[in-house]
C-alpha positions as CSV (number, residue, x, y, z in Angstrom):
1,M,-212.5,-213.4,-81.0
2,S,-209.9,-210.7,-81.0
3,L,-208.0,-212.6,-83.8
4,D,-211.2,-212.7,-85.9
5,S,-211.6,-209.0,-85.5
6,D,-208.1,-208.3,-86.6
7,V,-208.5,-210.4,-89.7
8,I,-211.7,-208.6,-90.6
9,V,-210.0,-205.2,-90.1
10,D,-207.1,-206.3,-92.2
11,R,-209.4,-207.5,-95.0
12,R,-211.3,-204.2,-95.0
13,R,-208.0,-202.3,-95.2
14,I,-206.8,-204.4,-98.1
15,R,-210.2,-204.0,-99.8
16,R,-210.0,-200.2,-99.5
17,K,-206.5,-200.2,-100.9
18,L,-207.6,-202.3,-103.8
19,T,-210.6,-200.1,-104.5
20,F,-208.3,-197.0,-104.4
21,W,-205.8,-198.5,-106.9
22,R,-208.6,-199.7,-109.1
23,V,-210.0,-196.1,-109.2
24,V,-206.5,-194.8,-109.9
25,A,-206.0,-197.3,-112.7
26,V,-209.4,-196.4,-114.3
27,L,-208.6,-192.7,-114.1
28,L,-205.2,-193.2,-115.7
29,A,-206.7,-195.3,-118.4
30,I,-209.2,-192.6,-119.2
31,A,-206.5,-189.9,-119.2
32,G,-204.4,-192.0,-121.5
33,I,-207.3,-192.5,-123.9
34,I,-208.0,-188.8,-123.9
35,T,-204.3,-187.9,-124.4
36,I,-204.0,-190.4,-127.3
37,A,-207.2,-189.2,-128.9
38,T,-206.1,-185.5,-128.6
39,L,-202.7,-186.2,-130.1
40,A,-204.2,-188.3,-132.8
41,S,-206.6,-185.6,-133.8
42,P,-205.6,-183.1,-136.5
43,G,-205.4,-180.3,-133.9
44,G,-203.2,-182.3,-131.6
45,R,-200.9,-183.4,-134.3
46,N,-200.7,-179.8,-135.6
47,V,-199.6,-178.5,-132.1
48,L,-196.8,-181.0,-132.0
49,A,-195.9,-180.6,-135.7
50,T,-195.6,-176.8,-135.9
51,S,-193.7,-176.0,-132.6
52,G,-190.5,-174.2,-133.5
53,S,-190.9,-174.8,-137.2
54,I,-192.3,-173.4,-140.5
55,A,-195.9,-174.6,-141.0
56,R,-196.8,-175.9,-144.5
57,V,-200.4,-175.5,-145.3
58,N,-202.0,-177.2,-148.4
59,I,-205.0,-175.8,-150.2
60,E,-206.1,-178.2,-152.9
61,G,-209.1,-178.8,-155.1
62,L,-212.4,-176.9,-155.1
63,I,-212.8,-174.1,-152.5
64,R,-216.1,-173.9,-150.6
65,S,-217.1,-172.2,-147.4
66,D,-215.4,-174.3,-144.7
67,Q,-215.6,-173.3,-141.0
68,D,-213.3,-176.2,-139.9
69,R,-210.6,-174.7,-142.2
70,V,-211.1,-171.2,-140.7
71,E,-210.9,-172.6,-137.2
72,A,-207.7,-174.5,-138.1
73,L,-206.1,-171.3,-139.5
74,E,-207.1,-169.5,-136.3
75,R,-205.4,-172.2,-134.2
76,L,-202.3,-171.7,-136.4
77,E,-202.4,-168.0,-135.6
78,N,-201.9,-168.9,-131.9
79,S,-199.4,-171.7,-132.5
80,R,-195.6,-171.6,-132.0
81,A,-195.0,-171.8,-135.7
82,A,-192.3,-169.3,-136.8
83,A,-193.9,-168.8,-140.3
84,V,-196.4,-170.2,-142.7
85,I,-195.9,-171.4,-146.3
86,V,-199.3,-171.9,-148.1
87,H,-199.2,-174.3,-151.1
88,I,-202.1,-173.7,-153.5
89,N,-203.2,-176.0,-156.2
90,S,-206.8,-175.0,-156.9
91,P,-209.0,-174.0,-159.8
92,G,-211.2,-172.0,-157.4
93,G,-214.7,-172.6,-156.2
94,T,-217.5,-170.5,-154.8
95,T,-216.9,-166.8,-154.4
96,A,-218.1,-166.9,-150.8
97,G,-215.8,-169.7,-150.0
98,S,-212.9,-168.0,-151.7
99,E,-213.5,-164.8,-149.8
100,Q,-213.8,-166.6,-146.5
101,L,-210.5,-168.3,-147.1
102,Y,-208.9,-165.0,-148.2
103,D,-210.1,-163.3,-145.0
104,A,-208.7,-166.1,-142.8
105,L,-205.3,-166.0,-144.5
106,V,-205.2,-162.2,-144.1
107,R,-205.8,-162.6,-140.4
108,L,-203.1,-165.3,-140.2
109,K,-200.7,-163.0,-142.1
110,A,-201.2,-160.4,-139.4
111,K,-199.8,-162.8,-136.8
112,K,-197.3,-164.9,-138.8
113,P,-194.9,-164.3,-141.7
114,L,-196.8,-165.9,-144.7
115,V,-195.8,-166.7,-148.2
116,V,-197.7,-168.5,-151.0
117,V,-196.3,-171.2,-153.3
118,V,-198.4,-171.9,-156.4
119,E,-198.1,-175.6,-157.3
120,G,-199.9,-176.5,-160.6
121,L,-202.7,-174.0,-160.4
122,A,-204.0,-170.9,-158.6
123,A,-206.9,-169.8,-160.7
124,S,-209.9,-167.6,-159.9
125,G,-210.9,-168.4,-156.3
126,G,-207.5,-170.1,-155.9
127,Y,-205.9,-166.8,-156.9
128,I,-208.1,-164.9,-154.5
129,A,-206.6,-167.0,-151.7
130,A,-203.1,-166.5,-153.1
131,I,-203.2,-162.7,-153.0
132,A,-203.8,-162.7,-149.3
133,A,-200.0,-163.1,-149.1
134,D,-197.5,-160.3,-149.6
135,H,-195.3,-162.6,-151.6
136,I,-196.3,-165.2,-154.2
137,V,-193.9,-167.8,-155.7
138,A,-194.8,-169.9,-158.6
139,Q,-193.1,-172.4,-160.9
140,Q,-192.5,-171.3,-164.5
141,S,-195.2,-173.7,-165.8
142,S,-197.8,-173.0,-163.1
143,L,-201.1,-171.4,-164.1
144,V,-202.4,-168.4,-162.3
145,G,-205.1,-165.8,-162.9
146,S,-208.6,-166.5,-164.3
147,I,-209.8,-163.2,-162.8
148,G,-213.5,-163.4,-163.3
149,V,-216.8,-164.6,-162.0
150,L,-219.6,-166.8,-163.4
151,F,-223.1,-167.8,-162.2
152,Q,-223.8,-171.4,-163.2
153,Y,-227.1,-173.3,-162.9
154,P,-228.7,-176.2,-164.7
155,N,-231.9,-175.9,-166.8
156,F,-234.1,-179.0,-167.3
157,T,-236.8,-177.3,-169.4
158,D,-236.2,-179.4,-172.6
159,L,-235.8,-182.6,-170.6
160,L,-239.0,-182.1,-168.7
161,K,-240.9,-181.5,-172.0
162,T,-239.4,-184.7,-173.4
163,I,-240.6,-186.8,-170.5
164,G,-243.9,-185.0,-170.2
165,V,-243.4,-183.4,-166.8
166,K,-244.6,-179.9,-165.9
167,V,-243.7,-178.1,-162.7
168,E,-246.3,-175.8,-161.2
169,E,-245.4,-173.1,-158.7
170,V,-246.9,-170.1,-156.9
171,K,-244.4,-167.4,-155.8
172,S,-244.6,-163.9,-154.4
173,S,-242.8,-162.2,-157.3
174,P,-241.5,-163.0,-160.7
175,L,-237.8,-163.0,-159.5
176,K,-238.4,-165.2,-156.5
177,A,-236.3,-168.4,-156.8
178,A,-235.1,-167.4,-160.3
179,P,-233.5,-169.1,-162.0
180,N,-235.0,-172.4,-160.9
181,G,-234.1,-174.8,-163.7
182,F,-237.7,-175.8,-164.4
183,E,-238.5,-172.9,-166.7
184,P,-236.7,-170.7,-169.3
185,T,-234.8,-167.9,-167.6
186,S,-236.7,-164.7,-168.1
187,P,-234.9,-161.5,-169.3
188,E,-235.5,-159.9,-165.9
189,A,-234.0,-162.9,-164.1
190,R,-231.0,-162.8,-166.5
191,D,-230.5,-159.1,-165.8
192,A,-230.6,-159.7,-162.1
193,L,-228.0,-162.4,-162.4
194,D,-225.9,-160.2,-164.6
195,A,-225.9,-157.5,-161.9
196,L,-224.7,-160.1,-159.3
197,V,-221.9,-161.2,-161.5
198,K,-220.8,-157.7,-162.3
199,D,-220.8,-156.7,-158.7
200,S,-218.7,-159.7,-157.6
201,Y,-216.4,-159.2,-160.6
202,A,-215.9,-155.5,-159.6
203,W,-215.0,-156.7,-156.0
204,F,-212.5,-159.3,-157.5
205,R,-210.9,-156.7,-159.7
206,S,-210.5,-154.1,-156.9
207,L,-209.0,-156.8,-154.7
208,V,-206.4,-157.7,-157.3
209,K,-205.6,-154.0,-158.0
210,D,-205.1,-153.2,-154.3
211,R,-203.2,-156.3,-153.3
212,R,-201.0,-156.5,-156.4
213,G,-200.4,-152.7,-156.8
214,M,-201.7,-152.6,-160.4
215,D,-202.7,-149.5,-162.3
216,D,-205.9,-149.6,-164.4
217,T,-204.1,-150.4,-167.7
218,L,-202.4,-153.5,-166.3
219,L,-205.6,-154.6,-164.5
220,E,-207.5,-154.5,-167.8
221,K,-204.8,-156.7,-169.4
222,V,-205.0,-159.4,-166.8
223,A,-208.6,-159.3,-165.6
224,D,-210.3,-160.8,-168.7
225,G,-210.7,-164.3,-167.3
226,R,-207.7,-165.9,-168.9
227,V,-204.9,-167.8,-167.1
228,F,-201.2,-167.1,-167.4
229,T,-198.1,-169.2,-166.9
230,G,-195.8,-168.4,-164.1
231,R,-193.3,-166.9,-166.6
232,Q,-196.0,-164.6,-168.0
233,A,-197.5,-163.8,-164.6
234,V,-194.3,-162.5,-163.0
235,G,-194.0,-159.8,-165.7
236,L,-197.7,-158.9,-165.2
237,K,-197.3,-158.5,-161.4
238,L,-199.7,-161.4,-160.7
239,I,-196.9,-163.1,-158.8
240,D,-193.6,-161.9,-157.3
241,Q,-191.0,-164.6,-158.1
242,L,-190.4,-167.8,-160.0
243,G,-189.4,-170.8,-157.9
244,D,-190.5,-173.4,-155.4
245,E,-190.7,-173.8,-151.6
246,K,-187.0,-173.3,-151.2
247,M,-187.3,-169.9,-152.8
248,A,-190.2,-169.1,-150.5
249,I,-188.1,-170.1,-147.4
250,A,-185.3,-167.9,-148.7
251,W,-187.7,-165.0,-148.9
252,L,-188.9,-165.6,-145.3
253,V,-185.3,-165.6,-144.1
254,A,-184.3,-162.5,-146.0
255,E,-187.4,-160.4,-145.6
256,K,-189.2,-161.6,-142.5
257,N,-186.1,-162.5,-140.3
258,V,-187.2,-166.1,-140.0
259,K,-184.4,-168.3,-138.6
260,K,-182.5,-170.2,-141.2
261,D,-182.7,-174.0,-141.4
262,L,-185.9,-174.3,-139.5
263,P,-187.8,-177.5,-140.3
264,V,-190.9,-177.3,-142.5
265,R,-193.8,-179.4,-141.2
266,D,-197.2,-180.1,-142.6
267,Y,-200.2,-178.5,-140.9
268,S,-203.7,-180.0,-141.5
269,L,-206.5,-177.6,-142.2
270,S,-209.4,-179.9,-141.5
271,P,-210.2,-183.3,-140.0
272,R,-209.4,-186.0,-142.5
273,F,-212.1,-188.3,-143.9
274,G,-214.9,-185.9,-142.8
275,D,-216.3,-186.9,-139.4
276,L,-213.4,-188.9,-138.0
277,T,-213.9,-192.0,-135.9
278,F,-211.0,-192.8,-133.6
279,L,-210.0,-195.7,-135.8
280,R,-209.9,-193.6,-139.0
281,T,-207.8,-191.0,-137.1
282,A,-205.4,-193.8,-136.0
283,V,-205.1,-195.0,-139.7
284,S,-204.4,-191.4,-140.7
285,V,-201.7,-191.1,-138.1
286,A,-200.2,-194.4,-139.1
287,L,-200.0,-193.5,-142.7
288,D,-198.3,-190.2,-141.8
289,A,-195.8,-192.0,-139.6
290,C,-194.9,-194.3,-142.4
291,G,-194.4,-191.5,-144.8
292,L,-197.6,-192.2,-146.7
293,G,-199.5,-189.0,-146.0
294,A,-200.1,-188.6,-149.8
295,I,-202.3,-191.8,-149.7
296,A,-204.4,-190.3,-146.9
297,R,-204.9,-187.1,-148.9
298,Q,-205.9,-189.2,-151.9
299,M,-208.4,-191.1,-149.8
300,E,-210.1,-187.9,-148.6
301,Q,-210.1,-186.2,-152.0
302,G,-211.3,-189.0,-154.1
303,G,-214.3,-191.2,-154.4
304,I,-217.9,-190.1,-153.7
305,T,-216.8,-186.9,-152.0
306,G,-214.9,-185.7,-155.0
307,A,-217.9,-186.5,-157.3
308,V,-220.3,-184.6,-155.0
309,D,-217.9,-181.6,-155.0
310,R,-217.7,-181.5,-158.8
311,F,-221.4,-182.0,-159.5
312,G,-222.8,-180.0,-156.5
313,L,-221.3,-176.7,-157.5
314,D,-223.8,-174.1,-158.6
315,G,-224.5,-170.4,-157.9
316,M,-221.8,-167.7,-157.9
317,L,-218.4,-169.2,-158.8
318,A,-214.9,-167.9,-159.0
319,L,-213.7,-171.0,-160.8
320,W,-211.6,-171.9,-163.8
321,R,-212.9,-174.7,-166.1
322,P,-215.4,-176.1,-163.6
323,A,-216.2,-179.2,-165.8
324,A,-212.6,-180.3,-165.7
325,S,-211.8,-179.3,-162.2
326,N,-210.3,-181.7,-159.7
């Protein structure tokens, strides 16, 4: 009887140990999954990528309001990156989105040395983002400028007449929901839109004047909506220097006391592929690890998303050549 009792006690002890180690194994597995998911996320990769380095930020394509991008820049403010190089290749976008990006970059500049490198294009809203920096570098053939604002909207009046459709509406005042695309734009509505455009244009001009240290004569010369090559822009004070990323790094070393020979590492501004599943995140990490980050960027910029961006733009724009934009 005593032997049976000892066996039962031993079995219970073994069962308790097994239960304990099973719980430990499950907790370790959960912790491992959380760690991998965190490191695989853009935020996690960014923390690892920027520590003790210069962060490279890419702003490409159409600019819209983007809270994810703002939050990513705020995380960069608090990172261990020694400095930031912002590469811009953008025709602009909405005025609100461009202003939001400008404000976020100004806040970042207050915490980290920051320089802008213009790739192919920094026009209109893209140029608004660029002038957040104290120093702008562009290639000789880069295009910059397009200082101006437009209000763009479709009008389907003739099409509706052709197919025999009439849109009825009741509104509180003549200017409510004007323009709406279903009726000719009234002179009053056009005047109201003109006032909006002029007000935003005045804001854009004053921003360029203050940030680039221009007098009124020079401002009038560059603020007529045209774009300039890098070679033209440097003489017009739209940019500071001709060159590329190496020139930007040299400026950071000489003017901002950034350590020489620090590595430059990419910093992602937003989750790739929109709402990321873990699998898609893993694919993104794998592509980066194989040196194929450009393919990942093409995947997120192309296809249906790109088409929606191009055709969904309306309202107040700071944009150069919207019909041909990327």
